[in-house]
N, C-alpha and C positions, 0 to 999 in steps of 0.2 A: 786210942785209934781203933776204927772201926776196921775188921778185917775184911778181906775183899775176896772173892772167888769166881769164877766163871760160871755165869749164867747157865743152868739147866733147860736142854731144849722144849721141856713140859713147860717150864716157869715164862718162854719166851712166845710159846704157843697162843696165849690168851689176849697177849699184847699186840700181835703184829694179825690183826682183821681188815683184809682187804675191802674197801667198797667196789661193789659190783660194778662193771662200768655199764653208763647208759651211752646205748649208741644212736638213737637218736638226738640229733642237733636242736632239735627244739625242746626236749624233753629235758636237755641240759641247760639251756637260756633258761628255761620257764622253773626249773628247779633250785637255780641261783637268785632268783628273784626274792627278796627279802621282804618288797618294800613297793610301795606304787612309784616311787623313783626310780628305783631296779627295772621297773619294766620301762618306765619312761625312758632310759638311756639303751635298753635294748630295742624300743621302737625307733630310737631317731637314727640307731645304727641299722636299721632293715626297710627304711620307709624313703624315698625320695625328698628331696627337703620343701618340696611346694606341697605336698601333702601333710607332710611332718608338720611342717609351719603353720597350715590352715587349721589344725588342731589344737596344738600348743600356744599357739598366739594370741593377741586378743587386740583390743581399740588402741589407736594412737601410739602414747609411752608407755601402754600396759602398764598403767597404776593400779587401776580397778583391780586388776588380776593378783598384784604382786601385794597388795595391801590386804585384800582378803584371804591370799594364804599367810600374811604374817599374821591375822586377826585370829587365827588358830594355833599356831604358834606362841603368841602371846597370853597364853593361858596358864592360871596353876591351879592345879588337881588339888582338894583335900579328902583325902583317903579316910574313911572310916575303918578301925581295927576290929579283931575278935567276931568276926562276922560268918557265918557258914557260907562260904562260895564253893562250896566243892560239885556245885550243881549252878548253872545258870541260864535265864531263859531270854535269850537273843529277838524271842517271836513280837511284832506290834500289830496290833488292828488299827488299817489304815482304810478311810473309807469304807468304814464297815465290814472289812472283810481280815483276815489273819493275814498277816507275810513273813516268813521267816527270820527277815534281818529286817532291821531299820532303815536299810536304804532299799532304793530301787534304780532303775536304769534311766536317766534323765534322755532328753529327745536330743539328736543328733543327726544335722545335716549331711549327706552325701555321704555316708558311711561307708558303703562299699570302695568308694577310694582310697581309704585309711586301709583297707584290707579286704580281699577281694570278697569274703565272706560276710561281714557288711552286717547285716541288720539280721542274719539270720541265726548268727553267731551270738550277737547281743538278747535276741528273744529267746534262741532255743537253753543258751544260759542262764537266764532269768528263769523261766522256769521251771529247771531242773531243780535251782537254788531258792526255786518258793518264793520270788519276789516281783515285783513288777516289772514289767518292760513297755517302754514310751516309745512309739514311734514317731518320728517328725513329720507334716507334712512338706518339710526338702529331704525326707528320705531315700534310697536306692533300691528300695526294695518298693513293693504295692501294698496296700491293707491287708489282702485278702492273702498273699505269698507269707506276711509275719506274721498274721493268723495261725496259717498251716505249718509254718515254722514252732510256734508255740501253742498246740492248739489248745489243750486245757490249762493255760498259764493264764495271768491276768496282763491283759494288754491293753494300754491303754492310748486313747491318739491324741498328739499335738497337734493345734489349730492355730497357722496364720491366717487373720481375716486378710482377703486378697479386695483389691480394689472390684472384681467378681466376683458379687456377692451370692451369685448363682452357682458358679465353680467352687467357693467357698464351699458350700452348704452339701453340695452332691458328695464332697468328701465327707462331710458328717454323714450324710446320711449310708455312704458305705461302710464307715465304722462302723457304725450302730448295725448294719445288716450284716457286720464278720462278726459281730461280740463282745466289742469294746465295752469292758463296763466303766470308762474315763474320760471324757475329754479336757486336754488343756488347751486352752486359749492364752497364748503368749502375748501381751500385750506392749512391752517394751522394743519394740520395730516398728514405729515408723516411716523409718527410712533406716536402713545398713549404716552400721557403723564405721569406720575408718580405721581398716583391720588395714595396717602398712604392710608387715610380713605380706602378703597376699598380694597386695600391688608390685612390692619389690621382686616377688616370685612372677610378675605374669599368670598367677594364677586363675584358669580357666575351668569349665566345667562342660566336658570332660577333659586330664590334664593335654596339654596342647605341648606337642613333641618337638622343641627347638634342641639350636648344639648343647645350650646349656642343659635342658632335662636330660639330655642323650649322655653325659658326661659325668651328669650327677646319679644317671641309673645303672652306669658300669660297673663299681662295687656294689650295686642292690640288683641282682637279676633276677632274684625269686620274685619280688615285687611286681618287676615286669610281666614277666613270664605269667604271673598268674593273674594280672590287668588285660593281657593282651589274647591271653587263651578260654576266658571265660566270658559270659555272658557280656555284654554292651552296659553301661549303666544305664539303668533306666529309674524314672522316678515313680515315688509313690502319686504324685499329684496332677505333674506335669507331662510332657514333652520332653523332649531333647534339647540341651539347651548349648549354644558355644560361646555365651560371651562370659564375663568376669562375673565372680559370685555377686560380689555388690553390682555390679548391672542387673543381674537376676532381681538380687534385693528391692531396686528400688524401683523396678519395671512391675512387679506385684504386689509390693504390700500396700496398703490403706494407710495415710497418715490421719486421714479424718476419723478411724473409728474410736468413738467413746463410751458412756457409760449405757447410753439407750440402746446401742448394737448389742453391748454383753448381755445386756435385760431382755434382748431378743433373741440372744445365741440361745439363752439358758431355756427362754420360754421352747425352745425349737430340739431342742437334746435334752432325753427323756434319762438320761443316767445321772453318773455323776459330774460335778462340772466344780475343775482346779481353776484358776487362775494363775498363771507365771510371768513373775515381772515386776512384784510390787516394791515396792525402795521408799515407801513411807510409813509411817504410822497410821497419817490421816488416811490415805486410801487401802489400809488394809481394814479400816474401821469399815468404811462405804460398803468397802467387800463383804463383810462380812453383813453389813445389815440390809445388803441386796439379797444375802442367802446362801452365796455358792457355797460347796461342799469343804473347799480346803482354798487356800492362800500357799503359792509358795515366792517365799523371798529369795530373790536372786537378781542379780544385774548383767545377769547374760555371758556367765563366767568372763565377764569385762570385755566381753565382745564390742557393746555398744556405746553406752557413754563412758569417757575414760574421767575418773576422780568423782565417780558414782558413789553412792553412800554403800558401806560393806555388810552385806544381809546380816552377817553373825552380829555385829557390832548392833544391827538393828531390832534383833530375835528379842530380848529380854523388854522393850518396851512394848513391842507389839502383841508379846506374850500376855501383858499387864492389861494393855488394851481390849482384845480380843476375849482373852479369856477361853469360853467353851463353844461361844459361838461358831466357829469353825477351826479348822485344822488348819495346823501352821507347817507347812513343808520347807525347807531352806536347800540351797543349791549355793554353786561356786567358792573355790577355795579347796573343797575337802579331799584333802589328800592319805586319809589315814583313818583307822577305825576310832582313833583317839578322840579326832576332831569331830566324828559323828557322835559320838558318847557327850562332847561336850553340848552341843547342839541338841541334844536330846535333854540334857541337864536344864539347860536357860528355858526350854519352853517348847520347842520345835516337837512335834507328832513323829515327823520322818525327815527321810532326806534324799536327795537325789546325786546320782556321781553321773558326770560328764567324760572329763577327761581321763578320768581313771581308766572307768571301762574301755578307751580309747587307745591307753597306753597300752592295756593288754591283748586289745586287739589287733593291732599293730606288730605286738612281741609275736605273736603266735597262736591268732584266730581264734577259735571257739575255746581252745585248751586255754589260750592265754587270758580270755575274759573269765574264763571257771578259775584261773590264779587269780586275778583282780578279786573277786568275789571270796576265794580265800584268806587273802592275806586281810583284806577288810574284815571277814567273820574273824579269824584267830585276834587281830588286834582289838575288836571290839571285846569279845569274853576277856582278855588277857586285862583290857584295863577296868572291866565292871570287876574282876576279882579283887583288879589291886584299889580300888574305890570301897571295897568291901561292900559292892549290891547282886545280889541275884536274880534279878530282873528290872527291864528297863524302866518299870512305873515305880522303883525305886530312887529312882534319879531325880535329884532337889537341884536348883539355882546355889543351894549355899554347899556343891561340890563342886563349883566352878566359881572365879575370880578370874575377870578379864580383867587384863594390865592395860593401863591407857598408853597409848604410844601417840595417836591424831588426837588430840584431845581441843576441840573449840576453842578458839581464841575472844574473849568477851569484849 
């Protein structure tokens, strides 16, 4: 029998340590977020439906997005044991310059609609973290203002080729004058994808106040206060627009753009050239022959062609075909640092995050973007240690097995 006794106060004192209260609601929210999915849940609570769905949604049945995310889940890692992983190096040389982490922020349109700090939060957070930031042609801050928000960081400019070529190249000239180091030409938008959530929500730029949107705004007053009391949405590349997003895209974008146009752009731009939206081995090989500095395997986050190829599935074959001829970057479906590590192991030089960054932005502005970067960085370091690698260059294809779910029928 164990003898029982009353505990002494001196014995209880070490067990009764109370956590210091956090007075800031934003700090409490972000401190409780351990994953990108946690940030997504916070973002959904705090953002009106139309703006959240614009970020969260994809084209038609949203199969491309679902499959891309599932592809990362369908991975088996193969760790090595008894390695010294007391220190890990997460840096990567990308387009000839070091990045502190193996991911950058992807171009996203209409970003200040999601949260009023928008591109300014993304660019400044990227600069502080030592990673590249990409401004979209459809961004809601000017080329020069984003440069000023990230004056000593790595700024890239994403270009959609418009029907008005002179206007397109005027943007390129502005980006060059502002010191942007890379031009990211996006080639998978000859027309707008059918983003049904936006159609059902009556999504316009800027958001239209209807009885439905007002009702949806009542439990989200902070978003509307910020939206109505800060500078109206302006665009990196055009004047105001009062129609739907799809109408804007179809009005502007040029479905005739071809490889000759890309070669012409390459001749005009003196910095690094990246082509985003590559979805086949054949196109990857042709772009490498053209001499572009990097390609981005991407199906536009599932927002264009539904049932498009999964970039992560394409990666191993593209890596074998292209080799060292050009850098391979990858986006679509990334929701964790483990996803990023898997992509690097299978041949990607770099990755880009879009929704993951926007979930953080909607959850907490600049601090929320910092939280996104912190979560992914922590997950990358932990995954590397558990795999037994101390630098990203040690990652190899045999660290990862892609499990087969969608197997082509012969």
